[in-house]
N, C-alpha and C positions, 0 to 999 in steps of 0.2 A: 154407243161408240164414243170415244174420247179423242181429244186432240191435245197436242203439247201445250203446256201452259205458256201464256204470253209473257210471264214474269221471268225474263232472262236478262239481268242487268249486264251492261258492257263489262268486258274484262278490265282488270286493273291497268294493263298496258294501254288499252284504248282510252280509259279515263285520264291517264297521265298525258297521253298525246294530245287529247282535246284540251286539257288544262294549259299545256304549253301553247297550243294554237290560240286559245282565248287570250292568254297573256300577251302574245305577240300582236294580235289584232288590236287589243286595247292600247298597247304602247304606240302602235302606228297611228291609230285613230286620234290619240291625244296629241301626238306630234303634228298631225295634219291640222288639228284645230288650233294649236298654238301658232303654227306657221301662218294660219289665216289672219292672225292679228299682227303679224310682223310689220313694223313701220307705221302702225296706226296708233293714234292717241285717243283713248276713250274715256269719257267722263259721264257719270250718272248724276242727274239732278231731278228734283221734283219742284214743279212750279204750279201753284194753285191747285195742288192735289193731283196734277198730271205727271206721271213718271216720264222722263225724257232721257235720251242718250245722245251725247255729242260724239261724232267720229271725225277725226282729222288725220291727215298724213303729217305726222310730227306734232310738236307742241304748238300752242297758239302763237301767232306772230302779229302783234298789234300794229307794227310798222308796215305791214304788207297785207292789205285787205283782200279777202277772197269772196267768191260767190257763196251764197248760203242756200242749202237745199233742205226743205222740210218734207219728210217722207211719211205718208199716211197709209196705214194698213187697211185691209178690208174686213168685212164681217167675219167673226170667228178667227181673225188673224191677230197679229201683235207686232210690236216693234221688232222683236227678234225674227219674225218671218221676213221682214224687209231688210234685215241687216246686210245681205249680200249687195243690195242696191246702194246702201250707205257706203260700203267698202269701195264700190266702183267709183262713185262720184268723189269720195275723199281721195282716192289715189289719182284722180284726175285734177286735184288741186282745189276742190270745193270743201266747205264745212257742211257735213250732213247732220241733220237732227231728226232722230226717230222719237216717236212718242206713242203711248197707248191710249186709245180712246176709252171713254168710260165703259166699264164692263168687260174690258179686254186686257189680257196680259197681266201686268203688275198693277193695274188701276182697279182698286176695290170698289169704286163708285159703280152704280148700276146704270146701264144704258137706257133702260126703260123700253116699253113696247114700241114697235114700228120705227126704230132707229131715228128718234126725233132730230131733225136737221139743226135745231138750235143747240142741242147738246154737242153734236159733232162740230158745229161752227165755233162754239166756245172753247173746246179743247184745241182746235186748230189755231184759233186766234192766240191762245196762250203760247203755243209753240212758235208761231211766226214772230210774236212780240219778243220772246226770249232770244231767238236766233238773231233777229235784227239788232238787238242791243249788244251783241258780242263784239269786243273791240277789234277782232280780226275778220269781221264779216262786213262786206259792202252792203248797206241797206238798200241800195238801188239795184242790186243784183240778186234778189231772192227768187228762187224757183220752187215750185210745189210739185211733188210727185205723189200720186195716189193710186191705189188698186181697188177696184170694185166699189164697195161702199165708200172707201177713201177717195176713189176717183170722183165720185159724185160730190163729195165734200170739198175737194180742192177746186173743182171747176166752178162750183157755186161761189166759193170764197173769192177766187180770182176774178170772177165776173163782177163782183161788187167791190173789188180792191184793185183799181188799175195800176197801183204802184208795184204789183207783183210782176216781175219781168217775164217769166215764162212758166208754163204749166204742162205737166205730163199726166195724162189719164190712161191708166192701164185697165182694160176691161170695164169701161164705163157702162153702168147698167142702163142709164136713160139720159137722153139729151133734151128732154122736153122742157126742163126748167132753165135752160141756157138762153139768155137773150141773144138776138142775132149779132154776131161779130164780137162777142165777149165770152171768155177772154180772147184777146187778139192773138197772142202767141200760144197756141195750144197744139201739143203733139198727142195723137191718139194711137194707142197700141192695143191690139187685140190678138188673141191666140187663134190660129187657124182651126183648131179642133174644139173651140168653145161653142156653147149654145148659139144658134143663129141670132138670138135677140141682142147679143153683145156686138155682133158685126153690124146689125141694123142701127144700133145706138151710135156706133162710131161713124157710120155713113151719114146719119142724121146730123151729128155734130159738125161734120165737114161741110155739109150743105148750109148750115146756119151761119158758118163763119167764112163762106167763100168770098164775100165782098171786102172783108177787112182783115188785115194781118195775115199770118201764116197759120194754116191748120191742116197739116198732113196727117194721113192715117196709114199706119204700118200694120200689116198682117204678118205675124210670126208663124211660119208653118210648123205643123206637127206638135203643137202644145195646146193644152187646155187651160182652164181657169186658174189653176194653181201653178202648174209647171211653166206658164208664161213668165212668172217672176224669176225663174232660174235659167231662162234661155239666153245664151250669149248675145243673140240679135237684140233682145230687149235691152240689155245693158249697154250695148254699143249705141243704140238709138238715144237712150237717156243721156249718156255721156256726151254725145255729139250735140245735144240740145242745150247743154249748159251755156249760160250767158257768155262766159269767158274763162278759159282755164289754160294752164301751162303744162299740166301733166299729160302723159301719153301711155300710161300703163294699160295693158290689156286686161279686160274684165276676167275675173275668176269666180263666176257665180256658183259653181258646184263644189267649191272646196269644203265649205262647212257641211254640206250634205254628205260628201264623201267621208269626212271625219266621223260624222254621226253614224253613217252606215257601218263603218268599221267597228264602232262601239256596240252597235246593235248586234252585229255578228259575234263579237266577243262575248257579250252577255248570253246570246242564244245558245252557243255551244258550251259555254262555261257552266250551264246548269247540270251537265252530265257529270263532271267530276265533283261538283258541289253535292249533288244527290248521292253519289257514291260515298262521299265523306260523311254526310249526315245520316243517311239511311242504312248504309251497309248492305251486305248480302243476306238474302233469305236462305235459311238452311233447308227448307223443304222444296220439293220439286213441284208438287201441285199439278192439278189438271183442270182444264176448262171443258165443261160439257158442251160438245158441239150440237148433238142432238139432230133430229130431222127437221124438215120444214124451213131450212134457211131461206129459200126464196120467199116463202110466205111471211117470214119475219121481216125481211127487207121491205116488202110491199106494205106491211102493216106499219112499219116505222116511217116510211115515206109519207103514207097517208096521215099518220099522227102528226108529223112535223109540219106538213102543209096546213092541216086543220088548225093546229095550235097557233102557228104564225099568222094565219089569216085572221083568226079571231082576235089575236093580240093586236094586230094592226088596227082593227076597228075599235076595240075597247080602249086602247091607249089614248085615243083622242079625247075621251071623256073622263079619264081617271084623274084623281087629284094630283098625280105626279105631273100632269101637263101644266099645272099651275106653279111648279117649282120655278124659282127665279133663275133658270138656266135655259136660255133659248135653245131650241132643238133638243137639248139634252133631257128636258122633262119628258118629251114624247118618247125618246129612245129608252129612257128609264122605265116608263110604263110598259112599253112594248116588250122589253126583256123580262120584266117581272111577270107579266101575264103569260108570255110564251113559256117561261120556265115552269110556272105552276101547272099549265095545261099539259106540257110534255111529260113532266114527272108524274102528275096525277093520271094522265091518260094511259101511261104504261101499266098502271095497276088494273085498269079496266079492260085491257086487251084480253082476248082469250088466251088461256095458258099456253097453247101451242104456238102463239105468235109473239110471246114476250121475249125480251132479250134474255139470253141464258145467263145464269149466275156463274161466278168464277169461284171454284173451290180451291183453297190454298191450304197446304199442309200447315198445321199449327206449330210445328217444330221451329224453334228460334223466333217466336213472335216478338215483335218489337215492343218495348215497354212504352206505356202512355207518356212518360216523361220525355223519352227520346223522340217520340212522334211530335209532341208539343214543341220541343226545341227546334226540330226540323221545320215545322210549320212556320214558326216565327222567323227563322233564318231565311227560308225560301220566300216568305212574303216580303221581307225587307229587300231581298235580292231582286224580286220582281219589281218593286218600286224603283230601285236604282236602274234596273234594266230598261224600263219604259220611260221614266222621267228624265234621266240624265242625258241620253242621246237626243231626245226631242228638245229639251231645253237648250242644249249647247249648239245644236245644229239645225233646228227647224223653227220652233215657236215656243212661247212661254208655257212651261208645264209645272210651275210651282203654285200652290194654292194661296190665295189671298182673300180677305173679306169673307163673304158668304160661302166661298168654295170649301172652307174648312168643315162646315157641317154638311155641305152637299156631297162631299167625298164619301163618307160612310153610307149615305142614302143610295148613291149611284152604285157603289161597290156591292151593297147588299142586294140590289136588284140583279146585278150581273151574277152574283153568287147563286141566287135562286135559279136563274136561267141555266148556268153551267152545271148545277147539281142535277137539274132535269136531264141535261145532255148526258152527264155521266151515268145516271140511272139507266137510261136507254142504251147507252153505248156498251155498258158492261165490259169495259176494258178494250173494246174493239175500235181501233183508230178510224176505220172506214165508216163506222156508225157515227162517230163524232163529226167527221167531214160531211156526211150526208145531212145531218141536222143543221150544221153551220151553214152549208150551202143553201139549203132551203130558207133559212132565216134571212140570209143576206138578199136572196132573190125576192122574197116577199116584202122585205123592208124597202127595197128599191122600187118595186112595183107600187107599193103604197105611196111612195113619194111622187111617182108619176101620176097616179090616178087619184090620190088623196086617200086617207086623211093626213098622212104624214107631211110635215113641212117640206117644201120643195128643196130647201137647202140640204136635206138629208142626202140627196144624190151626190153632193160634193164631198161628203164625209164617209159615204159607204165604202170607197176603196180603202181608206185607212181602217175602218171598222172591220172589213174583211181580212186585212193583213193581221190585225191584232187577234182576231178569232183563229186565224190559221196558225199564228204563233202559239196560242194556247193549245191547239190540237197537238203540235209537235212536243211541247213541254209535258202535256198530259200523257202522251205516249211514253216519254222517258220516265216520268214519275210512277206510272202504273207498272212499269217493269220491276219496280221494287215493292210491288204489292202494297202500295200505300192505300189508305182508306179513300173512298170516292170523294170525300169532301176536300182532301188536300189539293189535288189538281184543280178542283173547282175554285178553291180559295185563291190559289196563285193566279189562275186565269182571270178571276174577277178583278184582281188588282191590275193586271196587264190591260184589260179592256176598259175598266171603269175609271182608272186614273186620268187618261187623256180626255175622256168625255167630261169629267168634272172640272178639269183645270184649263181646257182650251176653248170650250164653247162659251159664248158671252153671258155675263150676268145681266139680267134684265129687271 
C-alpha cells in the first residue's frame, strides 16, 4: 500500500504572501527596537578589559549630577539581558551602567569554575569606580542592582562598601554570607514562581537586616527566574528605590522582547519563500511507502529515543566534552552527540519491520549538486541571522568572542550529529521528529533534577525546547522540497548550537 508523498511545496501565491508577511513583521520589529532607544543616550566603553554600556536620558549634563546605577547580570546572562532595567532607571533620571562579568556577553575573559567571588568583585569594582568618576553622576548616590549571581555579587560588595547608597537584589541565591544589618538599604525582589530556595534566601536576608536600615522583600506574582526581569512590578520597585530622581516615565520592560519576537516571526515564516527561491519545485510526484506495522514502528521509535537519551544523559557527564570551557554547554554538547549517535545507529539495528520507512522520490528533475550546495550555504547563513539577530537585539548577547569562535563549530557539530539521527529515524515524518525531540527534552530535564546534568540546565531547557521545535517546523518545510536529510539537520544545528555556544558562560 502507498500514501501520497509528503513532498508538496507551497504554491507560488502562498510563498509570495508569506514573503510579504515576513517583510512586514521584520519592518515592524525593527521599528519597535528603534523606538525602544528613543530619547536615550548610549555609549560603549571598556575599562580594565570589562565591556560596559552607559545609558542616559539625553546627553551627559556635568552641571546637574544624577544618581548612578550599576546593573549586574546573573549566571549565563549578559549586560544586554539587563538592558530593560537600564532603560527604566535612565528614563527616571539616573545614569545606568551595564557590564559583562568575565566569561559572559562581550567579555572574552574566562570566569573559571565555581564563579569565584574575587573575579566577580573585581569586575563590579571596575564598574562602580568608572560610574562614580563620571562628571554627571553624584558619587554619594550610587545604587547597585543585581540578578541571581549578580545579586550575590552586589550584596557582598555593598556590605563591604558602606558608601553605596542603596542595593537591589533580584532572585538572591543565598543570604548566608551577608553580615547582620549590611547592606543597610537593601531591596529584595523574587519571582512568585521561582524555586523555593530563592524565596527562602530573600526571607533570610530580611531577618538578618531587621534591626538596621530598610530591607523590604517583594514577591512578584506569576514570574520565574528569568521573566522576573521583565515584570512591570519589578521595574516599578527598582525605580521607586532610586536615591533621588525627577523622572516619572512608566517602565516599558517588554518593548525589546516584543521587537525581537517580531523579528523571530519574520525569520520563521521567511524560510518558506526563501526555500522556494533556492530549491524550486520538484518535477516528480514520488510516493512514500506507508507499509504495515505503523504502531509497532511508533513503539520501537519511542523505545529507541528513550534508551538513547537515557544513556546519553549518563555518558555525557564523563565525556571529554564536559571539560570544554563552556559552563553547562559542555554537558549539553556531549549529551546531544551521544544521543544522536545512538539514535542513528540504533535505527540500523531495529528489526526491518520496525524501521522508519524510506521515502521514494521520482528522479525526474533532480536538483544539481551545485544548486544544493548554494542552497545549503544560503540557508545556513539565514539560520545564523534568524537566531543570532533577534536574540542579540532583544534578549542577550549572541555574538561570539574569545574561545567561543572555536567552540561554535564543536557545539554545532554535536547538534548536527543529533539532528542527523533524528532525520534518519523521522524519514520525513514531522510527528517522528516531534517524538524524538520531546523525549530528548524530557530526559534532559529529568537528568538535571536527578543528576548528572548540571542543575542550571533546568533554566535553559525551555529555550532549548523552543529551538528544537523551531527546527522541526523548518525541517518540515525543507523536506517538502525533497532535500537530502543532511540539509534540514545542518540548518537546525545552527539554530540550536549557536545560542548554546554564544550565551553560556566561558569558564
